[in-house]
TORPAFI-619162 format. One line per field, with one value per residue (C-alpha): residue number from 1; residue in one letter; y, x, z. Coordinates in steps of 0.5 Angstrom, whole numbers. Each point is the difference from the previous one (the first is absolute). Example, Ala and Ser with C-alpha at 12.3 -4.5 7.8 and 13.67 -1.06 7.14 Angstrom:
REM residues 2
resi: (1/2)
resn: (A/S)
c2: (-9/7)
c1: (25/2)
c3: (16/-2)
END
This chain:
REM residues 553
resi: (1/2/3/4/5/6/7/8/9/10/11/12/13/14/15/16/17/18/19/20/21/22/23/24/25/26/27/28/29/30/31/32/33/34/35/36/37/38/39/40/41/42/43/44/45/46/47/48/49/50/51/52/53/54/55/56/57/58/59/60/61/62/63/64/65/66/67/68/69/70/71/72/73/74/75/76/77/78/79/80/81/82/83/84/85/86/87/88/89/90/91/92/93/94/95/96/97/98/99/100/101/102/103/104/105/106/107/108/109/110/111/112/113/114/115/116/117/118/119/120/121/122/123/124/125/126/127/128/129/130/131/132/133/134/135/136/137/138/139/140/141/142/143/144/145/146/147/148/149/150/151/152/153/154/155/156/157/158/159/160/161/162/163/164/165/166/167/168/169/170/171/172/173/174/175/176/177/178/179/180/181/182/183/184/185/186/187/188/189/190/191/192/193/194/195/196/197/198/199/200/201/202/203/204/205/206/207/208/209/210/211/212/213/214/215/216/217/218/219/220/221/222/223/224/225/226/227/228/229/230/231/232/233/234/235/236/237/238/239/240/241/242/243/244/245/246/247/248/249/250/251/252/253/254/255/256/257/258/259/260/261/262/263/264/265/266/267/268/269/270/271/272/273/274/275/276/277/278/279/280/281/282/283/284/285/286/287/288/289/290/291/292/293/294/295/296/297/298/299/300/301/302/303/304/305/306/307/308/309/310/311/312/313/314/315/316/317/318/319/320/321/322/323/324/325/326/327/328/329/330/331/332/333/334/335/336/337/338/339/340/341/342/343/344/345/346/347/348/349/350/351/352/353/354/355/356/357/358/359/360/361/362/363/364/365/366/367/368/369/370/371/372/373/374/375/376/377/378/379/380/381/382/383/384/385/386/387/388/389/390/391/392/393/394/395/396/397/398/399/400/401/402/403/404/405/406/407/408/409/410/411/412/413/414/415/416/417/418/419/420/421/422/423/424/425/426/427/428/429/430/431/432/433/434/435/436/437/438/439/440/441/442/443/444/445/446/447/448/449/450/451/452/453/454/455/456/457/458/459/460/461/462/463/464/465/466/467/468/469/470/471/472/473/474/475/476/477/478/479/480/481/482/483/484/485/486/487/488/489/490/491/492/493/494/495/496/497/498/499/500/501/502/503/504/505/506/507/508/509/510/511/512/513/514/515/516/517/518/519/520/521/522/523/524/525/526/527/528/529/530/531/532/533/534/535/536/537/538/539/540/541/542/543/544/545/546/547/548/549/550/551/552/553)
resn: (M/S/G/E/L/A/I/H/H/L/G/G/L/G/L/G/P/N/A/F/G/R/D/V/A/N/L/A/I/Y/R/A/F/A/R/H/G/G/Y/E/R/L/H/M/L/T/S/A/R/T/D/A/A/S/I/T/A/A/L/A/G/P/V/P/L/T/T/A/I/E/A/G/P/L/L/D/L/G/R/A/R/Q/A/G/T/L/F/R/G/K/A/D/L/S/E/M/A/W/A/R/R/G/L/M/N/D/S/A/Y/S/L/V/G/L/I/H/T/I/A/P/P/L/T/R/E/E/I/A/Q/A/S/L/A/P/V/H/P/W/D/A/I/I/C/T/S/P/S/V/H/A/A/I/R/T/M/F/E/G/W/T/D/Y/L/G/D/R/F/G/G/A/R/R/P/M/P/H/L/P/V/L/P/L/G/V/E/L/D/E/I/T/A/L/A/D/R/P/D/V/R/R/Q/T/R/E/R/L/G/L/A/E/D/D/V/L/A/L/W/V/G/R/L/S/F/F/E/K/A/A/P/Q/P/M/F/R/A/V/E/E/A/G/R/L/A/G/R/P/L/H/F/A/L/A/G/W/F/A/R/E/A/D/R/G/H/F/E/A/A/A/R/A/Y/A/P/S/A/T/I/H/W/V/N/G/N/D/A/D/Q/L/G/Q/M/W/A/A/S/D/I/F/L/S/L/V/D/N/I/Q/E/T/F/G/L/A/P/V/E/A/M/A/A/G/L/P/I/V/A/S/D/W/D/G/Y/R/F/T/I/R/H/G/Q/D/G/F/L/V/P/T/L/I/P/G/A/G/P/P/S/E/A/L/L/R/R/H/L/G/R/I/D/T/Y/Q/A/Y/V/G/Q/A/A/Q/Y/T/A/V/D/V/G/A/A/A/R/A/L/A/E/L/A/R/S/P/E/L/R/A/R/M/G/A/A/G/R/Q/R/V/R/E/T/F/D/W/R/Q/V/I/L/G/Y/R/A/L/F/D/E/L/A/E/I/R/R/A/A/P/A/P/A/S/D/P/R/L/N/P/L/H/G/D/P/F/A/D/H/R/S/F/A/T/A/V/A/G/P/D/L/R/L/S/V/R/A/G/V/D/L/A/H/D/P/A/L/T/S/V/V/E/L/D/S/F/G/E/A/W/R/A/P/R/P/E/L/A/R/L/A/A/Q/I/A/E/S/P/D/I/R/L/S/D/L/V/G/A/F/P/P/D/R/R/A/R/V/T/Y/G/L/L/W/L/C/K/I/G/V/L/D/W/R)
c2: (89/-9/-6/-4/-1/-5/1/-5/3/-4/2/5/7/3/4/0/4/1/-2/0/3/-5/-1/7/1/-7/2/6/-2/-6/6/3/-5/-1/8/2/-6/0/-8/-3/-5/-2/-7/1/-8/1/-5/2/-2/6/1/7/3/2/1/5/4/0/2/5/8/6/-3/-6/-6/-1/-6/-6/-3/-8/-4/-7/-4/2/-6/1/1/-1/9/1/-4/5/6/0/3/-3/6/-1/6/-4/-1/-8/-4/-5/-5/4/-1/-9/0/3/-6/-4/1/3/3/6/5/-3/8/5/0/7/2/6/1/5/-2/-3/0/-7/-5/-5/4/2/-8/-1/6/-3/-8/5/-3/-7/-1/0/8/3/6/1/0/6/3/7/4/6/5/1/-1/-7/-3/3/-4/-6/-1/1/-6/-4/2/-3/-7/-2/2/-6/-4/1/-2/-6/-3/2/5/6/3/4/-2/6/1/8/4/6/7/2/3/0/5/4/2/7/3/-5/4/7/-1/-2/5/7/1/7/-3/-5/2/5/-4/-5/6/3/-8/-2/8/4/7/2/2/-6/-5/-7/-6/-7/-6/-6/-7/-6/2/-5/3/-8/0/7/5/3/6/3/4/1/5/2/4/2/4/2/2/4/4/3/1/5/-5/-7/-6/-4/-7/-6/-6/-5/-6/-6/-4/-8/-1/3/1/5/5/2/0/5/4/0/2/6/3/-1/2/5/4/6/-2/-3/-7/-3/-8/-2/-7/-1/-6/5/2/6/2/0/3/6/1/-1/7/3/0/4/-4/-7/-3/-7/-1/-8/-4/-6/-6/-4/6/2/4/3/2/5/5/0/0/7/2/-1/3/6/0/2/-5/-2/-6/-3/-1/-8/-5/0/8/2/-2/3/6/5/5/7/-1/-5/2/-2/-6/-1/-3/-7/-4/-7/-4/-4/-7/-4/-5/3/-1/-6/-2/2/-3/-6/1/-1/-5/-4/0/3/8/2/2/7/0/0/4/5/0/2/5/3/2/3/8/4/8/3/7/0/-3/6/5/-3/1/6/3/-3/2/8/-1/-1/2/-6/-5/2/0/-6/-5/3/-3/-6/-1/1/-4/-6/2/-1/-6/-4/0/-6/1/2/-6/-5/2/-2/-7/-1/2/-6/-5/2/0/-7/-4/3/-4/-6/0/1/-4/-8/-6/0/-7/-3/-6/0/1/1/3/-6/4/0/-6/-4/-3/-6/-1/2/-4/-6/-3/0/-5/-7/2/5/-1/-1/-2/-9/2/-5/3/-5/3/-3/-6/2/6/2/6/1/3/1/6/2/0/2/5/6/-1/7/-3/-4/8/2/0/-2/6/-4/-7/-2/2/-5/-3/-1/-4/-3/-3/-2/-4/-4/-1/-2/-5/-4/0/-2/1/5/4/8/2/-4/5/6/-1/2/7/6/1/7/-5/-6/2/2/-6/-4/4/-2/-8/1/3/-5/-5/5/0/-8/-1/-3/-5/1/-4)
c1: (288/4/-2/3/-2/0/1/0/4/2/7/5/0/4/-3/3/-2/-7/-2/-8/-3/-3/8/1/-5/1/7/-2/-7/6/4/-6/0/6/2/-7/-5/3/0/6/1/-1/-1/2/-2/3/1/7/6/1/3/-2/5/-1/-7/1/4/-4/-5/3/0/5/-2/2/-5/-4/-4/4/-1/0/1/-4/-3/-7/-2/2/-7/1/4/-8/-3/5/-1/-7/-1/3/1/0/2/-5/-8/-1/-1/-3/6/3/-7/1/6/-1/-6/4/7/-4/-8/-3/-1/8/1/-2/1/1/1/1/-4/6/-5/-7/0/5/-6/5/0/-7/-2/6/-3/-6/1/1/-8/1/7/-1/2/-6/-1/6/4/0/2/3/-3/4/-5/-8/0/4/-5/-7/3/2/-6/-4/4/-1/-8/0/4/-3/-7/2/3/-7/-5/5/0/-5/0/-1/8/4/7/5/6/1/2/2/3/7/4/8/4/7/6/-1/6/5/-4/-1/8/2/-4/1/7/0/8/-3/-6/5/5/-5/-4/7/1/-6/1/-6/0/-2/-7/-1/-6/1/-5/2/-2/2/-1/1/-1/-5/-6/-4/1/1/-2/-1/6/-4/-5/6/4/-6/-2/7/0/-7/2/7/-4/-6/5/5/6/2/0/6/-2/3/-2/5/-2/2/-3/-3/3/5/-2/-6/6/-2/-7/0/5/-5/-5/3/3/-7/-5/5/5/1/1/7/0/5/0/3/1/-4/3/6/-1/5/-4/-7/3/2/-6/-5/4/0/-6/-6/-6/-3/-4/-3/-6/0/-5/1/-5/7/1/-4/4/5/6/4/-5/1/7/0/-4/4/6/-5/-2/-7/-4/-3/-3/-5/-8/2/-1/5/2/-6/1/6/0/-5/-1/0/5/5/0/-6/-3/-1/-8/1/-5/-1/-5/-6/1/-2/2/7/3/-3/4/6/-1/-1/5/5/-4/1/8/-1/2/6/-3/5/-5/-5/0/4/-6/-5/4/0/-7/0/1/3/-2/6/-3/-2/7/4/-5/4/7/-1/-3/4/6/-1/-1/5/-4/-5/5/4/-7/-2/6/-1/-7/2/8/-5/-6/7/1/-7/-2/4/8/2/-1/-7/-2/4/-5/-7/4/2/-8/-3/5/-3/-6/0/4/-6/-5/5/-1/-7/-2/-3/5/-1/-1/7/-3/3/8/2/-3/-3/2/6/3/5/3/1/-7/-3/3/1/-4/6/5/0/0/1/6/-3/2/1/4/6/6/7/6/-1/5/5/1/7/-1/7/0/-7/0/-6/3/7/1/-3/-4/-3/-7/-1/1/-7/-5/4/-1/-7/4/5/8/4/5/-8/-2/6/0/-8/3/5/-6/-5/6/1/-7/-3/-8/0/-7/1/-3/6/4/-3/-3/7/0/-3/-7/1/6/-4/-3/7/3/-6/1/7/-2/-5/6/5/-6/-1/7/2/3/-5/-7/-6/-6)
c3: (162/0/-3/-6/-7/-5/-7/-6/-7/-6/-3/2/3/-6/-5/-5/-7/-4/7/2/3/6/1/2/4/3/1/4/4/3/2/3/4/2/1/3/2/6/1/4/-5/-8/-3/-7/-3/-7/-6/-1/5/3/7/5/-1/-7/1/5/-5/-5/5/4/-1/3/7/3/0/8/-3/0/-7/-1/-7/-1/-6/-3/4/7/2/7/1/-3/6/4/-4/0/-7/-7/-4/-8/-5/-5/0/0/7/-3/0/7/3/-2/3/6/0/-2/6/5/0/-3/7/2/-5/-3/-8/-3/-7/-5/-6/-6/-6/-1/-9/-1/0/3/6/0/1/5/4/0/3/7/-1/-1/4/8/1/7/1/4/-8/-4/-7/0/-5/-1/-2/0/-7/0/6/-4/-6/5/4/-7/-2/6/0/-7/1/7/-3/-6/6/3/-7/-1/6/5/6/2/3/-5/4/-1/3/5/-6/3/-3/3/-6/-1/3/-2/4/1/3/-6/-5/3/1/-7/-3/6/-4/-3/-3/-2/-5/-3/-2/-3/-4/-2/-3/-3/-4/5/0/8/-2/-4/3/-1/1/2/-1/5/-1/-6/-7/-2/-5/1/8/2/-4/-8/0/-5/3/5/-6/-3/7/2/-8/1/7/-3/-4/5/5/-6/0/-1/5/3/0/4/0/5/0/-4/-6/0/-5/-4/-7/3/0/-6/0/6/-4/-6/4/3/-7/-3/6/5/-6/3/7/2/2/6/0/7/2/6/3/2/7/0/-7/2/6/-3/-4/6/2/-8/-1/1/-1/0/-7/0/-5/2/-4/1/4/3/4/7/5/-3/5/-5/1/7/0/-3/5/5/-5/0/-8/-1/-4/-7/0/-4/5/0/5/6/-2/2/8/-1/-3/2/-6/1/5/-1/-7/-5/-2/-7/-3/-3/-4/-1/-5/2/1/-6/-5/-3/7/2/-7/3/7/-4/-3/4/4/-5/-1/-7/2/6/7/-3/-6/3/5/-4/-5/5/1/-7/1/8/-2/4/-1/-3/-1/8/1/-4/3/7/-2/-3/7/4/-6/1/8/4/5/0/-2/7/3/-3/2/7/1/-3/5/5/-2/-2/8/3/-4/-5/5/1/8/-1/-5/5/4/-3/-1/7/1/-4/2/8/-3/-3/5/5/-4/0/6/1/-5/1/-2/-8/-4/-2/-5/-5/2/-6/-6/-5/-6/3/4/2/-6/2/3/-7/-4/4/-5/-4/3/1/8/4/6/7/7/-2/-7/0/-3/-2/-3/-7/-3/-3/3/3/5/1/-7/-2/-3/2/7/-1/-7/-2/-6/-1/-2/7/3/-3/6/5/5/1/3/5/-2/-4/6/5/-6/-1/8/-1/-6/5/5/-5/-3/8/0/-7/0/5/2/-3/8/2/-4/0/8/2/-3/4/-3/-4/-3/-2/-7/-2/1/-4/-5/0/0/-5/-4/1/-3/-6/0/-1/6/5/-2/4/1)
END
């Protein structure tokens, strides 16, 4: 394989404390593109000033990269045209589609977004804008599981039905919605998990006997965005009674809010009084690696609509752990009930006024998004009895744990190792390129989004006049160019926005030229510069008018 790929990424590539799942997943997929994609070159377009060497260091693995990494600003869309595909680790394509049209044309390259969650109303609105923006069949929004695909397709169908009723027309414009999973680095996780000495040392440090059973949770400790802990604590407690001895339960994670630590600890004391609970810093890579080695079962009873895929259970399968997880969205796509572990039944209320009121309170800015999804999750039931029985069955049988753990690892090897997953991404990009090449030339008007146009076009009626080629410029009477602070000193306020205009020494030379030729036309001044410099020269001259150095008529 060969070729190039451009990646659109807001911000830096580091993961700080309390990292969100989307940030972890995006960094993982960028690494997969660099390590396993077979690309000659990756163009990383970022909003931060990040050099190629720093990006290479963030993406490289144990083996040196053979893919060249280049860095550029987000608006350097020439790189996207060169690559043929611009990938974004978010699902909103609307503004990217308008930017493509404004700077080039709709068929210059393909846009590919990735869904991480479909719960936030704002996110749903952003995704739905693809039906109104210049998005085409050679663009795609990737769904990470069949559950997400079904939900988002239903959303688009309802939205486009409304548009048809409102404005007429029978078309249902929506982007291509392929299903492609996220992945994990199987070899790296296997190497962490298969360390007998680390397993023994870690279990000794935690106070576990050789035959004690340790269940593990990995992820953010957030009852309002991830999972309520009470069902997991109760299931662990009941499993200990069924198995004939208490279980150990380690929560390797980080608290979304430090104040929540006390809430979790109180819930553990109330619902799992005989189980031993261990709190592990999930932000510490060494400690997390030790827990992959030391644990016997992975437990995750997620209950939140914020969740869509769930990387942690796939990581646990790569570690060779059997899974006990809620039968919820992406989990049922990755975990095979009875083979890799057990899926625990879940139950939600039917649609009706209470849930609509929850949504309306959030949309009305009465409740935060966290309050909205957290309250909704309180009415997602997870079968605690089924979870307890599954934990107990695994606790009683080392053979079953080994068999399910091996099956899960094999499933990751065949389906969720990044080496396999990235082949699907590359095949999608190639398919979109074929569609793009075969399509007739699309319409190109309007060039800019009428809702988000050029600010000096959208607000031209605000000013007395608009600068044109015949604008006449002169140095204002009484201005001493040799000593004027706008040209000679560094006033902090004068530096604001200077990246968009010609530099100060150049403006000083232009001001001197204007002084020698009063009433000179703007076009005569900027015409001496290359086309790609003229706008910044014009902005610089208007700034001198603003600051009181120049006069105009």
